[in-house]
C-alpha positions in Angstrom: -6.5 26.3 51.1 -3.6 25.8 53.6 0.0 26.4 52.6 0.6 22.6 52.9 -2.1 21.8 50.5 -0.9 24.5 48.1 2.6 23.0 48.3 1.4 19.5 47.4 -0.7 20.8 44.6 2.4 22.4 43.1 4.4 19.2 43.6 1.7 17.2 41.8 1.7 19.7 38.9 5.5 19.4 38.7 5.2 15.6 38.6 2.6 15.7 35.8 4.7 18.2 33.8 7.9 16.0 34.3 6.1 13.0 33.0 4.8 14.9 30.0 8.4 15.9 29.1 9.5 12.3 29.5 6.8 11.1 27.2 7.9 13.6 24.5 11.1 11.5 24.1 13.5 14.2 25.1 15.1 12.0 27.7 14.5 8.6 26.3 17.8 7.3 27.6 17.9 9.1 30.9 16.1 6.5 32.8 17.2 3.5 30.8 17.0 0.4 33.1 14.2 1.9 35.2 10.6 0.8 34.9 8.5 2.1 37.8 9.2 4.5 40.6 7.1 4.9 43.7 6.8 8.4 45.2 6.0 8.6 48.9 4.2 11.9 49.5 3.7 13.4 53.0 0.8 15.5 54.2 -2.4 15.0 52.3 -0.6 13.4 49.4 -0.8 9.7 48.5 1.7 7.1 47.4 1.9 7.2 43.6 3.5 4.7 41.3 5.1 6.5 38.3 5.7 4.5 35.1 8.3 5.8 32.6 7.2 5.0 29.0 9.9 3.3 26.9 9.7 3.8 23.2 13.5 3.7 22.6 14.0 2.2 19.1 10.3 1.5 18.7 7.9 2.8 16.1 4.9 0.8 17.3 3.7 -1.4 20.0 3.4 -1.2 23.8 5.3 1.6 25.6 5.5 -0.6 28.8 3.1 1.7 30.6 -0.2 0.7 29.0 0.2 3.2 26.1 1.4 2.9 22.5 4.6 3.9 20.7 2.6 4.4 17.5 0.4 2.7 14.9 1.4 1.2 11.6 0.0 2.4 8.3 -2.3 0.3 6.2 -0.6 -2.6 4.7 2.0 -2.8 7.5 2.0 -4.7 10.8 3.8 -4.2 14.1 6.6 -6.7 14.5 6.2 -8.1 18.0 9.9 -8.4 18.6 11.5 -5.4 17.0 8.4 -3.1 17.5 9.0 -1.9 13.9 6.3 -1.6 11.2 6.9 -4.5 8.8 5.1 -5.0 5.5 2.2 -7.4 5.9 3.5 -10.8 4.9 2.5 -12.3 1.5 -0.1 -15.1 2.0 1.0 -18.2 0.1 -2.1 -20.2 -0.8 -4.5 -17.3 -0.5 -4.8 -15.6 -3.9 -8.5 -15.1 -3.0 -7.8 -12.5 -0.3 -8.6 -9.4 -2.4 -12.3 -9.2 -1.4 -11.3 -9.1 2.2 -9.5 -6.6 4.4 -6.1 -7.4 3.0 -4.0 -6.6 6.1 -6.2 -8.2 8.6 -4.5 -11.1 10.6 -7.7 -13.1 10.3 -10.6 -11.6 8.3 -12.8 -14.6 7.8 -13.3 -18.3 8.9 -10.5 -20.4 7.4 -8.4 -17.3 7.0 -9.2 -16.6 3.4 -11.4 -17.7 0.5 -9.5 -21.0 0.0 -10.1 -22.0 3.6 -6.6 -23.2 4.4 -6.8 -22.4 8.1 -3.2 -21.3 8.1 -1.9 -18.0 9.6 0.9 -15.9 8.1 2.1 -15.2 11.7 4.1 -17.4 14.1 2.6 -18.6 17.4 4.6 -18.3 20.7 7.5 -20.6 21.4 6.7 -20.5 25.1 3.0 -19.8 25.9 1.4 -17.8 28.7 -2.1 -16.6 29.3 -2.4 -12.8 28.5 -6.0 -12.4 29.5 -9.4 -14.1 29.6 -12.6 -12.5 28.5 -15.0 -14.2 30.9 -18.3 -12.8 29.6 -20.2 -15.6 27.9 -19.3 -15.9 24.2 -20.4 -18.5 21.6 -18.4 -18.0 18.3 -15.1 -16.5 17.2 -15.3 -14.6 13.9 -12.3 -12.4 12.9 -9.5 -10.0 13.8 -9.4 -6.4 12.4 -6.2 -4.8 11.2 -6.0 -2.7 14.5 -6.2 -5.9 16.6 -9.9 -5.7 17.5 -11.4 -9.2 18.0 -15.0 -9.9 16.8 -16.9 -12.6 18.6 -20.5 -13.7 19.0 -21.6 -13.0 22.5 -24.5 -13.2 24.9 -25.8 -9.8 25.9 -27.9 -9.2 29.0 -31.3 -10.7 29.3 -30.6 -13.7 27.2 -29.9 -11.7 24.0 -27.1 -12.4 21.6 -25.1 -10.2 19.3 -21.6 -9.3 18.2 -18.9 -8.0 20.6 -15.8 -6.1 19.6 -13.0 -6.9 22.0 -9.9 -4.6 22.4 -6.5 -6.3 22.1 -6.1 -6.0 25.9 -9.3 -8.1 26.4 -11.7 -5.3 27.3 -15.0 -4.7 25.6 -15.0 -1.9 22.9 -18.6 -2.2 21.9 -21.5 -4.6 21.3 -24.6 -4.7 19.3 -26.8 -4.8 22.4 -30.4 -3.9 21.6 -30.1 -4.7 17.9 -31.2 -8.4 18.1 -28.5 -9.6 15.7 -27.8 -13.4 15.9 -24.3 -13.3 14.6 -23.7 -16.7 13.0 -21.1 -15.8 10.5 -19.0 -12.7 9.9 -16.2 -11.4 7.7 -14.3 -8.1 7.2 -14.5 -6.7 3.7 -11.8 -4.8 1.8 -13.7 -1.6 2.7 -13.2 -2.5 6.4 -16.9 -2.9 6.9 -18.2 -5.9 8.9 -20.7 -8.2 7.0 -22.8 -10.5 9.2 -25.1 -13.4 8.4 -27.8 -13.7 11.0 -30.6 -16.3 11.2 -32.8 -14.6 8.6 -30.9 -11.4 7.6 -27.6 -10.0 6.3 -26.2 -6.9 8.0 -23.4 -4.4 7.3 -21.9 -3.0 10.5 -19.6 0.0 11.1 -16.5 -1.4 12.7 -15.9 1.8 14.7 -19.1 1.7 16.8 -21.2 -1.4 15.8 -23.9 0.7 14.2 -25.9 -0.9 11.4 -25.3 0.6 7.9 -27.8 -1.6 6.0 -29.6 -4.8 6.5 -31.5 -7.2 4.2 -34.2 -9.5 5.5 -34.8 -12.9 4.0 -38.0 -13.1 6.0 -38.6 -16.8 7.0 -35.7 -18.2 5.1 -32.8 -19.4 7.3 -29.3 -18.4 6.2 -26.2 -20.6 6.3 -22.8 -18.9 6.4 -21.2 -16.1 4.5 -18.4 -15.8 2.0 -17.1 -13.0 -0.3 -15.8 -12.8 -3.9 -12.8 -11.0 -5.2 -15.0 -8.0 -6.2 -16.7 -7.8 -2.9 -19.9 -9.8 -3.9 -21.3 -11.5 -0.8 -22.5 -15.1 -1.0 -24.9 -16.9 1.4 -27.2 -19.9 1.4 -30.9 -19.5 2.1 -32.8 -22.5 3.4 -30.0 -24.7 1.9 -31.8 -24.5 -1.4 -30.7 -21.1 -2.8 -27.2 -19.7 -3.4 -27.7 -15.9 -3.1 -25.2 -13.4 -4.6 -25.5 -9.9 -3.2 -23.5 -6.7 -3.9 -21.8 -4.8 -1.1 -24.7 -2.3 -1.0 -27.3 -5.0 -0.2 -28.8 -5.6 -3.7 -29.3 -9.2 -4.8 -27.5 -9.9 -8.1 -28.7 -13.4 -8.7 -30.1 -16.6 -7.0 -29.3 -20.2 -8.0 -31.8 -23.0 -7.0 -32.5 -26.7 -7.6 -29.7 -28.0 -5.4 -29.3 -28.7 -1.7 -26.3 -26.6 -0.7 -24.9 -27.7 2.7 -22.4 -24.7 2.9 -21.2 -21.5 1.3 -18.7 -21.5 -1.5 -14.9 -21.4 -1.2 -12.9 -19.6 -3.9 -10.2 -21.0 -6.2 -7.1 -19.2 -7.4 -9.1 -17.3 -10.1 -12.0 -16.3 -7.8 -14.4 -18.9 -9.1 -16.8 -20.4 -6.6 -16.3 -24.0 -5.4 -19.1 -25.5 -3.4 -20.6 -28.9 -2.5 -24.1 -29.8 -3.6 -26.6 -32.6 -3.1 -29.4 -33.8 -5.1 -28.3 -32.8 -8.6 -31.0 -30.8 -10.4 -32.4 -29.3 -13.5 -30.6 -26.0 -13.3 -27.3 -27.2 -14.9 -28.7 -30.2 -16.8 -26.9 -32.5 -14.4 -28.5 -35.9 -13.9 -29.8 -36.3 -10.3 -28.1 -38.8 -8.1 -27.9 -39.3 -4.4 -24.1 -39.1 -3.8 -23.3 -35.4 -4.1 -21.4 -33.1 -6.4 -18.7 -30.5 -6.4 -19.7 -27.5 -8.4 -17.4 -25.0 -10.0 -19.1 -21.7 -10.9 -18.0 -18.4 -12.3 -18.5 -15.3 -10.0 -21.6 -14.6 -12.1 -23.1 -18.0 -11.4 -22.3 -19.8 -14.6 -21.6 -23.5 -14.3 -18.0 -24.1 -15.4 -17.9 -27.8 -14.6 -18.9 -30.3 -11.9 -17.4 -33.4 -10.3 -19.4 -36.3 -9.0 -18.6 -37.3 -5.4 -19.0 -40.7 -3.7 -20.8 -39.1 -0.7 -22.6 -35.9 0.2 -20.3 -33.0 1.1 -20.9 -31.2 4.4 -18.4 -28.4 4.9 -16.8 -25.8 2.6 -13.8 -27.2 0.7 -10.2 -26.4 1.7 -8.3 -25.7 -1.5 -4.6 -26.1 -2.1 -4.3 -23.8 -5.1 -0.6 -24.5 -5.7 -1.2 -28.2 -6.3 -4.8 -28.1 -7.5 -6.1 -30.2 -4.6 -9.5 -29.9 -2.9 -10.3 -31.5 0.4 -13.9 -32.1 1.5 -15.7 -33.6 4.5 -18.5 -35.9 3.5 -21.2 -37.6 5.4 -23.2 -40.7 4.8 -25.8 -42.6 6.8 -23.1 -45.1 7.9 -20.0 -43.0 8.2 -18.1 -39.8 7.6 -15.2 -39.7 5.1 -12.5 -37.3 3.9 -12.5 -36.8 0.1 -9.7 -35.5 -2.0 -10.4 -34.1 -5.5 -7.3 -33.5 -7.6 -8.1 -32.5 -11.2 -10.6 -35.1 -12.5 -9.5 -37.6 -9.8 -11.6 -38.3 -6.7 -10.1 -40.4 -3.9 -10.7 -41.1 -0.2 -9.0 -42.7 2.7 -10.2 -46.3 2.9 -8.9 -47.1 6.4 -9.8 -43.8 8.2 -12.9 -42.0 9.0 -13.8 -38.6 10.4 -14.8 -38.8 14.1 -18.5 -39.2 14.6 -18.8 -36.1 16.7 -21.7 -35.4 19.1 -20.8 -31.7 18.5 -22.2 -30.0 15.4 -19.8 -27.9 13.4 -20.4 -24.2 13.8 -22.4 -22.6 11.0 -21.3 -23.8 7.7 -18.2 -21.6 7.3 -15.6 -23.8 9.0 -12.8 -25.1 6.8 -12.5 -28.8 6.1 -8.9 -29.0 7.2 -5.7 -27.0 7.6 -3.3 -27.0 4.6 0.4 -26.5 5.2 2.9 -24.7 3.0 4.2 -28.0 1.5 0.6 -29.0 0.4 0.0 -31.6 3.1 -3.2 -31.5 5.1 -3.7 -32.0 8.8 -7.0 -33.2 10.3 -8.4 -35.3 13.1 -9.1 -38.9 11.9 -10.1 -42.2 13.4 -9.7 -45.8 12.3 -13.1 -46.9 13.6 -16.5 -46.1 12.3 -18.8 -44.2 14.7 -15.8 -43.4 17.0 -15.8 -40.0 18.6 -12.1 -40.1 19.4 -9.5 -39.3 16.7 -5.8 -38.6 16.2 -4.2 -35.6 14.6 -3.1 -36.9 11.2 -0.9 -35.4 8.5 -1.7 -36.5 4.9 0.3 -36.2 1.7 -1.2 -34.9 -1.5 -1.9 -38.5 -2.4 -4.0 -39.2 0.8 -1.1 -41.1 2.3 -0.6 -40.9 6.1 2.6 -39.1 6.9 2.3 -39.3 10.7 -0.2 -39.4 13.6 0.0 -37.8 17.0 -0.3 -40.6 19.6 -2.9 -38.9 21.8 -6.6 -39.3 21.2 -8.6 -36.1 20.9 -12.2 -36.6 22.2 -15.1 -35.2 20.2 -13.0 -32.7 18.1 -14.7 -31.8 14.8 -13.1 -28.5 14.3 -10.3 -27.8 11.8 -6.8 -27.6 13.2 -4.8 -24.4 13.1 -1.4 -24.0 11.5 1.0 -21.1 12.0 3.6 -19.5 9.8 6.4 -21.8 11.1 4.4 -25.0 10.5 3.3 -25.5 14.2 0.0 -27.3 14.5 -2.3 -26.1 17.2 -5.2 -28.1 18.7 -7.1 -28.7 21.9 -6.6 -31.8 24.0 -8.0 -32.7 27.4 -8.5 -29.1 28.5 -5.1 -28.1 27.2 -3.9 -26.1 24.2 -1.1 -28.1 22.5 1.4 -27.3 19.8 3.1 -29.9 17.6 6.0 -29.4 15.3 5.8 -30.2 11.5 6.6 -33.9 12.3 3.9 -34.3 14.9 6.1 -34.0 18.0 4.8 -32.2 21.0 6.4 -28.7 21.5 4.4 -27.4 24.4 1.1 -27.5 26.2 -0.8 -25.2 28.5 -3.9 -26.0 30.5 -6.9 -23.8 29.9 -9.9 -25.8 31.2 -10.4 -28.0 34.3 -12.6 -31.0 34.6 -16.0 -30.6 36.3 -17.2 -32.8 39.2 -18.7 -35.1 36.6 -15.4 -35.3 34.8 -16.5 -33.2 31.8 -13.8 -30.9 30.4 -14.7 -27.9 28.2 -13.5 -28.0 24.6 -10.4 -26.0 23.8 -10.3 -24.7 20.3 -7.6 -22.4 18.8 -9.4 -20.1 16.4 -6.9 -17.6 15.0 -3.4 -16.0 15.4 -3.0 -12.2 15.7 -0.3 -10.1 14.0 1.7 -10.1 17.3 1.6 -13.9 17.5 -1.3 -14.0 20.1 -3.3 -17.2 19.8 -7.1 -16.7 20.4 -8.6 -19.7 21.9 -12.3 -20.4 22.4 -13.2 -22.6 25.4 -16.7 -23.6 26.6 -17.8 -20.0 27.3 -14.6 -17.9 27.5 -12.2 -16.3 25.0 -8.6 -16.7 26.1 -5.5 -14.9 24.6 -2.2 -16.8 24.7 1.0 -14.8 24.2 4.7 -15.3 24.6 5.9 -15.9 28.2 8.4 -13.4 29.6 
C-alpha cells in the first residue's frame, strides 16, 4: 500500500472515531446550528457528507441523521414536538381496550372494541407527504406500539399476505410463502398478531411474521375478528356461527341459529353487542325479517335483545358515555342509519346512506366516527339510491348539526376523527380535514384522475403516535406528516 493510501486510511479512521465521539453526546452543543458538513478528500478519497446527530434535549425520536435518540418504555409514547416520552393518553370512549395492546396507536379496526373511529392523537396542522409505499396493498389493519404498520399486501406471483412496514415506509417482513389471506387483524395485549383469513385463524409473531398457531375452519368462510377484555377472540363462520376462541386456539363455544352479518363490538362492561338477522330458536326470540341487536355476556349468554326496523350490516359504533349505539342497516329499497338509545330505536327519515358500488371491507369497519361530545359524523345523502353523499354531523337525537357542502362520491367508509376533533376524509383524490364545525382546514392531493376520468379512492385509516396519518389509496399506502 502506498504512503498516500495509508494516509487516507488513517484520515478515514479519524473521521469515524470523531463521529463516534460526537454520537456519545460529549459535544452535543459544539456544533449547534450545523446539520451536515461535506468533506472533500484528495487522492483516492471520495466526497463524504457527514451528518451530526442532534439529540440535545431529546429522550426519543429522530436524531436528524436517520438514527434514534431512544425508545420509550411500554405505556409511554414519544411526543412528536418535545421528543420526550409522555404517558400514553387515556382513551375516552374506549373502556374496552384491555384485550388489545394498550399502548398501540391503532390496534384494531375502529380503534377499539366500541368502534368509535377516533384517535387519541392529533393530525398535522399543515400536511405533507412523508413517504409512499408503492408495492400493491389491499387493506390497512393496525399500528404497533413501536410504529410498525400492518397492511394486507400482494406478494409476488399473485399471492397475498400480511406486510409489516417500518415507520419510514420500508418493508420489515411479509408472510410470503405462507398463503395467508389477511382479511382482518388485531394486536392483542400480549403483542401477538391475530389474523382472520378466508378459512383459518392465525397467531403471528410480530417480530418476524412467523406463525405461532393456526386453526382451520375447513370450508367455512370467516367474517372479521374482534377480541374481548380477557383476550377471547370472536369471529363469524359462514355468517351463521358466532365462534369464541381462547388466545391459544381452543374453541370455547359456538352460537348458531342467526345470520350474523358482522363480528361483535363491545360495550363499557365488555359485553358483546352485535347485529343479527332471522331471529331464531337459540334465544327463544320470535323470528321476524327486520333484524335484531343482541347483547350477550362474554360467555355467550343472552342478556337482552332489541328489535330493529331493518337488517344491520356493520358492527355497531358505541357511545358508552351516553348509552347510544349507531348501526348501518340495509333493505331491499334503501340503506338507513339507526340509533339505539336505551330501549328507544330511531332513524333519520330524510337521509339515507349512500348506495355505494364499493363493498365495505370485511365486516370489521365501524359504522361511524363518534366525537368526544357524543355527536356522530358519517356520509349521508338525501336521495335514495344516490352514490353521492355529504359529510354530516349528527346530535345524540339524530338531528343534523351541519353538513359539508361538497359531495363525496362512492364513499362507504367510516370517517376518521383526531384528538382535536378534526374530521378526516377523502374527496376527489384529495385528503381533506374539517374543523369541528365542518369548515375546511386543509387539503392535499394524493391521487390524479386517469384518462377515463376515474380517480382512486382516498381513505384515511389511522393516526400514529407522532400524528402521522396513514392513508390508503387505490393500491398505495401514503404517510402524511407535519410540513416543515
